[in-house]
C-alpha positions as a printed NumPy array, in Angstrom:
array([[-37.756,  28.827, -14.522],
       [-36.808,  32.347, -13.366],
       [-38.64 ,  35.525, -14.419],
       [-35.508,  36.589, -16.316],
       [-35.582,  33.333, -18.285],
       [-39.272,  33.789, -19.069],
       [-38.602,  37.34 , -20.233],
       [-35.946,  36.074, -22.652],
       [-38.34 ,  33.644, -24.372],
       [-41.175,  36.171, -24.83 ],
       [-41.892,  37.106, -28.46 ],
       [-42.18 ,  40.809, -27.552],
       [-39.856,  42.917, -25.378],
       [-41.105,  42.94 , -21.775],
       [-39.554,  43.857, -18.454],
       [-38.896,  41.433, -15.634],
       [-41.402,  43.403, -13.522],
       [-44.105,  42.861, -16.162],
       [-43.47 ,  39.119, -16.139],
       [-43.697,  39.036, -12.333],
       [-46.916,  41.059, -12.355],
       [-48.591,  38.701, -14.828],
       [-47.431,  35.631, -12.907],
       [-48.937,  37.057,  -9.691],
       [-52.14 ,  37.884, -11.566],
       [-52.476,  34.204, -12.466],
       [-51.966,  33.013,  -8.894],
       [-48.23 ,  32.337,  -9.091],
       [-45.787,  33.39 ,  -6.383],
       [-42.056,  33.056,  -5.886],
       [-40.899,  30.569,  -3.265],
       [-37.531,  29.236,  -2.175],
       [-36.956,  25.774,  -3.619],
       [-37.049,  23.044,  -0.993],
       [-33.826,  21.114,  -0.613],
       [-34.389,  17.426,  -1.18 ],
       [-32.088,  14.548,  -2.082],
       [-31.992,  14.108,  -5.843],
       [-34.289,  11.292,  -6.947],
       [-32.959,   9.199,  -9.805],
       [-35.118,   6.625, -11.582],
       [-33.794,   3.873,  -9.318],
       [-34.751,   5.886,  -6.212],
       [-38.237,   6.612,  -7.55 ],
       [-38.753,   2.926,  -8.306],
       [-37.502,   1.892,  -4.853],
       [-39.73 ,   4.436,  -3.092],
       [-42.76 ,   3.291,  -5.041],
       [-41.994,  -0.38 ,  -4.37 ],
       [-41.689,   0.355,  -0.648],
       [-44.928,   2.344,  -0.593],
       [-46.848,  -0.34 ,  -2.485],
       [-45.506,  -3.025,  -0.135],
       [-46.666,  -1.028,   2.907],
       [-49.845,   0.645,   1.658],
       [-52.   ,  -1.85 ,   3.556],
       [-50.146,  -1.424,   6.827],
       [-52.393,  -0.259,   9.632],
       [-51.473,   2.1  ,  12.435],
       [-50.959,  -0.972,  14.621],
       [-48.246,  -2.112,  12.205],
       [-46.513,   1.273,  12.241],
       [-46.642,   1.385,  16.037],
       [-44.066,  -1.438,  16.084],
       [-41.455,   0.532,  14.149],
       [-38.52 ,   2.156,  15.932],
       [-37.146,   4.993,  13.797],
       [-33.461,   5.937,  13.946],
       [-31.145,   8.441,  12.308],
       [-28.22 ,  10.816,  12.775],
       [-28.284,  14.585,  12.446],
       [-25.9  ,  17.52 ,  12.673],
       [-26.637,  20.282,  15.188],
       [-24.815,  23.61 ,  14.973],
       [-24.05 ,  25.969,  17.837],
       [-25.559,  28.749,  15.735],
       [-28.494,  26.889,  14.252],
       [-29.147,  26.151,  10.585],
       [-26.484,  26.347,   7.891],
       [-29.053,  27.955,   5.602],
       [-30.248,  31.536,   5.148],
       [-32.527,  33.129,   7.72 ],
       [-35.246,  35.627,   6.809],
       [-36.694,  38.445,   8.893],
       [-39.26 ,  41.204,   8.249],
       [-37.701,  44.703,   8.26 ],
       [-39.722,  47.866,   8.718],
       [-39.192,  50.709,   6.237],
       [-36.527,  53.016,   7.607],
       [-35.553,  50.654,  10.405],
       [-31.87 ,  50.836,  11.231],
       [-29.587,  47.88 ,  11.76 ],
       [-30.535,  46.387,  15.122],
       [-29.699,  43.123,  16.859],
       [-33.073,  41.804,  15.679],
       [-31.862,  42.055,  12.078],
       [-28.443,  40.521,  12.614],
       [-27.502,  36.859,  12.716],
       [-24.443,  36.698,  14.948],
       [-21.47 ,  34.637,  13.856],
       [-18.629,  33.042,  15.761],
       [-15.093,  32.435,  14.591],
       [-14.871,  29.063,  12.808],
       [-18.681,  28.847,  12.858],
       [-19.043,  28.044,  16.555],
       [-18.807,  24.305,  16.032],
       [-21.356,  21.524,  15.803],
       [-22.063,  18.03 ,  17.025],
       [-23.482,  14.876,  15.503],
       [-26.355,  13.161,  17.242],
       [-27.843,   9.681,  16.965],
       [-31.387,   9.205,  18.179],
       [-34.416,   6.972,  17.893],
       [-38.106,   7.132,  18.685],
       [-41.203,   4.993,  18.669],
       [-44.83 ,   4.994,  19.729],
       [-43.805,   5.309,  23.389],
       [-41.817,   8.475,  22.729],
       [-38.174,   9.405,  22.175],
       [-35.502,   6.885,  23.056],
       [-32.023,   7.608,  24.316],
       [-29.963,  10.034,  22.241],
       [-26.199,   9.745,  21.951],
       [-23.572,  12.273,  20.917],
       [-21.345,  10.778,  18.236],
       [-17.741,  11.148,  19.379],
       [-15.264,  10.97 ,  16.519],
       [-15.768,   9.578,  13.043],
       [-18.732,   7.259,  12.64 ],
       [-17.703,   3.795,  11.492],
       [-19.139,   0.293,  11.825],
       [-17.574,  -0.244,  15.259],
       [-18.931,   3.017,  16.652],
       [-22.36 ,   2.336,  15.175],
       [-22.551,  -1.08 ,  16.832],
       [-21.528,   0.463,  20.158],
       [-24.419,   2.947,  19.768],
       [-26.799,   0.061,  19.138],
       [-25.496,  -1.796,  22.182],
       [-25.898,   1.231,  24.424],
       [-28.527,   3.726,  23.244],
       [-30.804,   1.338,  21.334],
       [-30.723,  -1.445,  23.919],
       [-31.271,   1.064,  26.739],
       [-34.207,   2.573,  24.837],
       [-35.899,  -0.801,  24.453],
       [-35.375,  -1.53 ,  28.14 ],
       [-36.82 ,   1.888,  29.034],
       [-39.897,   1.193,  26.897],
       [-40.256,  -2.321,  28.303],
       [-39.745,  -3.885,  24.878],
       [-37.576,  -6.598,  23.354],
       [-36.253,  -7.013,  19.794],
       [-39.171,  -9.386,  19.139],
       [-41.627,  -6.548,  19.794],
       [-40.299,  -4.132,  17.193],
       [-39.232,  -3.541,  13.61 ],
       [-36.068,  -1.436,  13.465],
       [-35.694,   1.261,  10.813],
       [-32.395,   2.686,   9.629],
       [-31.306,   4.282,   6.362],
       [-28.833,   2.837,   3.873],
       [-25.71 ,   4.471,   5.26 ],
       [-22.791,   2.063,   4.616],
       [-22.043,   1.927,   8.359],
       [-25.591,   0.76 ,   9.014],
       [-25.341,  -1.931,   6.354],
       [-21.864,  -3.129,   7.326],
       [-21.166,  -6.81 ,   7.922],
       [-20.479,  -6.049,  11.59 ],
       [-23.842,  -4.29 ,  12.044],
       [-25.746,  -7.02 ,  10.193],
       [-24.107,  -9.662,  12.382],
       [-25.065,  -7.725,  15.515],
       [-28.703,  -7.442,  14.44 ],
       [-28.853, -11.154,  13.625],
       [-27.251, -12.211,  16.917],
       [-29.695, -10.056,  18.895],
       [-32.794, -11.164,  16.998],
       [-33.742,  -7.845,  15.384],
       [-36.083,  -7.548,  12.439],
       [-35.283,  -4.457,  10.441],
       [-37.053,  -2.65 ,   7.653],
       [-35.578,  -2.596,   4.156],
       [-35.393,   1.138,   3.56 ],
       [-35.284,   2.87 ,   0.146],
       [-32.414,   5.297,  -0.429],
       [-33.025,   9.047,  -0.79 ],
       [-36.436,   8.9  ,   0.883],
       [-36.779,  11.545,   3.635],
       [-40.433,  12.037,   2.604],
       [-41.153,   8.637,   4.117],
       [-39.082,   9.069,   7.26 ],
       [-40.844,  10.795,  10.179],
       [-37.652,  11.129,  12.214],
       [-36.598,  13.912,   9.827],
       [-39.534,  15.903,  11.197],
       [-38.563,  14.984,  14.754],
       [-35.153,  16.524,  14.126],
       [-36.992,  19.647,  13.01 ],
       [-38.957,  19.722,  16.274],
       [-35.742,  19.355,  18.281],
       [-33.957,  22.099,  16.342],
       [-36.916,  24.47 ,  16.758],
       [-36.731,  23.919,  20.517],
       [-32.993,  24.636,  20.463],
       [-33.531,  27.765,  18.36 ],
       [-35.946,  29.139,  20.972],
       [-33.029,  29.843,  23.336],
       [-32.245,  33.565,  23.353],
       [-28.468,  33.141,  23.506],
       [-26.335,  30.678,  21.522],
       [-24.44 ,  28.076,  23.551],
       [-20.957,  29.167,  24.59 ],
       [-19.43 ,  25.763,  23.832],
       [-20.115,  22.326,  22.399],
       [-20.551,  21.013,  25.944],
       [-23.267,  23.587,  26.606],
       [-24.884,  22.748,  23.264],
       [-24.969,  19.064,  24.251],
       [-26.588,  19.893,  27.595],
       [-29.297,  21.814,  25.74 ],
       [-29.773,  18.963,  23.277],
       [-30.209,  16.475,  26.128],
       [-32.676,  18.75 ,  27.931],
       [-34.774,  19.532,  24.844],
       [-34.739,  15.918,  23.64 ],
       [-36.184,  14.809,  26.973],
       [-38.973,  17.394,  26.596],
       [-40.213,  15.838,  23.343],
       [-43.512,  14.204,  24.225],
       [-44.955,  10.839,  23.304],
       [-47.805,  12.745,  21.614],
       [-45.377,  14.523,  19.276],
       [-43.886,  11.147,  18.354],
       [-47.301,   9.543,  17.907],
       [-48.493,  12.366,  15.655],
       [-45.562,  11.637,  13.353],
       [-46.166,   7.886,  13.362],
       [-49.861,   8.444,  12.658],
       [-48.796,  10.29 ,   9.491],
       [-47.211,   7.15 ,   7.998],
       [-50.322,   5.884,   6.143],
       [-50.666,   9.363,   4.589],
       [-46.982,   9.501,   3.679],
       [-47.155,   6.112,   1.995],
       [-50.344,   7.071,   0.128],
       [-48.682,  10.306,  -1.048],
       [-45.7  ,   8.386,  -2.45 ],
       [-48.038,   5.98 ,  -4.266],
       [-49.983,   8.938,  -5.696],
       [-46.719,  10.59 ,  -6.795],
       [-45.617,   7.277,  -8.353],
       [-42.494,   7.271,  -6.217],
       [-41.677,  10.943,  -6.758],
       [-41.563,  13.961,  -4.484],
       [-44.384,  14.626,  -2.017],
       [-45.32 ,  17.484,   0.32 ],
       [-43.619,  15.643,   3.174]])
């Protein structure tokens, strides 16, 4: 509820500033709401069922999981607002300006995976993702990743979300023919998925460049270079968080968690 809304329900006339002052006095502070997929009752139930089914998994169990996902990467970083501290009286300088490019500068879609051994091969998604393209990614990037790690489908449990392309008949047939075991994943559950945090690590590395990429090709070169710099330790830290993530979902009874 906003301070203006609180002011409207007060029994006596008060200013918005007075409401804010009293909220701060009682330890409250304003924050930007986190964006999170909307959880309906069916999602909450599915998350809780998943967490209960995996609450006894040990780290050794989680080490077998290969996590996969797609993400969008912009030439000019996040689509969201950016904040910066401004000194009193400071004029408009380049430090205070977020440069824009005509038509937004463009973006690319990336598929990637990671496991206990570190990041696997990443692939730029060319064109519209459909079942055929997804299977070609599995045949190339996923298979190459397993070979690089010295693993076979029998060594791992493959994780993917419930995107219709992932659950297509063609993809299911491919997994079955190649002997993959894959994890039944609850919809709308980024709190449980550590690869979401790996995307954050990658995007922070990309944001550290002083100048934006001049083209999509240059952006892709940066993505490849920064992806290769992600260490096995960074991946292992995320995987080691899985027992805590699962416990948090159980505690929240399938609802939102700090993750």
